[in-house]
C-alpha positions as a printed Julia matrix, in Angstrom:
98×3 Matrix{Float64}:
 14.93   21.32  -22.15
 14.68   19.03  -19.12
 15.64   15.43  -19.77
 13.96   12.89  -17.53
 16.12   10.17  -15.99
 14.77    6.61  -16.08
 16.4     3.83  -14.1
 15.33    0.21  -14.05
 16.85   -2.02  -11.4
 16.63   -5.78  -11.79
 17.31   -7.72   -8.6
 17.48  -11.46   -8.08
 17.3   -12.57   -4.46
 19.91  -14.91   -3.08
 18.36  -18.25   -2.05
 16.28  -17.85    1.08
 16.52  -14.02    0.98
 13.4   -13.31   -1.08
 11.28  -11.92    1.77
 14.12   -9.81    3.18
 14.81   -8.36   -0.26
 11.15   -7.62   -0.86
 10.94   -5.79    2.48
 14.08   -3.78    1.74
 12.78   -2.75   -1.67
  9.28   -1.98   -0.42
 10.83    0.33    2.18
 12.16    2.52   -0.62
  8.78    3.25   -2.19
  7.25    5.82    0.16
 10.39    7.89    0.8
 11.38    7.8    -2.88
  7.95    8.87   -4.11
  8.11   11.78   -1.64
 11.31   13.17   -3.16
 10.73   16.51   -4.96
 12.01   15.33   -8.35
 10.43   11.88   -8.39
  7.83   11.19  -11.07
  7.49    7.42  -10.59
  8.83    4.75   -8.27
  7.3     1.3    -8.58
  8.26   -2.19   -7.45
  7.39   -5.17   -9.62
  7.79   -8.92   -9.1
  8.07  -11.58  -11.79
  5.42  -14.21  -10.98
  7.17  -16.75  -13.2
 10.49  -16.28  -11.37
 10.05  -15.96   -7.6
 12.71  -13.75   -6.09
 13.12  -11.54   -9.19
 12.13   -7.91   -8.59
 12.2    -4.83  -10.81
 12.42   -1.25   -9.56
 11.01    1.23  -12.08
 12.17    4.79  -11.35
 11.62    8.09  -13.16
 13.05   11.46  -12.13
 12.58   14.92  -13.61
 16.3    15.31  -14.29
 19.8    14.16  -13.41
 19.93   16.37  -10.3
 16.81   14.71   -8.9
 18.23   11.25   -9.62
 21.5    12.22   -7.92
 19.6    13.54   -4.88
 17.8    10.19   -4.66
 21.11    8.34   -4.67
 22.36   10.55   -1.83
 19.2    10.1     0.29
 19.3     8.22    3.61
 16.83    5.57    2.38
 18.88    4.87   -0.76
 22.12    4.71    1.24
 20.46    2.21    3.6
 19.43    0.14    0.58
 22.96    0.23   -0.86
 24.47   -0.84    2.45
 22.2    -3.89    2.69
 21.25   -5.09   -0.79
 24.55   -6.84   -1.57
 23.89   -9.46    1.11
 20.42  -10.12   -0.29
 20.6   -10.05   -4.08
 22.46   -9.83   -7.34
 21.47   -6.64   -9.13
 21.72   -4.83  -12.41
 20.7    -1.23  -13.08
 19.85    0.22  -16.45
 19.98    3.99  -17.03
 17.69    4.71  -19.96
 17.01    7.59  -22.34
 13.64    8.1   -23.95
 13.4     7.33  -27.63
  9.63    7.6   -28.07
  7.35    8.32  -25.13
  3.7     9.06  -25.73
């Protein structure tokens, strides 16, 4: 049985870095959605908290998630995000998915 891998990234921009962070995150969408094992890759913003963004990722399995983390676009993100935001990533397992 294949177990999907769900990751949710929560990022809070450093003061004055909101636009730069949004651009960095938006640059991940196209390349990530094009990866063979990607099922979903969405960027959300919290309208009640400007500068708070959520990346919602779903991969077919752990190998696909690992390939994403080794991709050039993800490595570019990792090299630059620390100067722009505080971040937290959640790796989730499905309990009930309809």
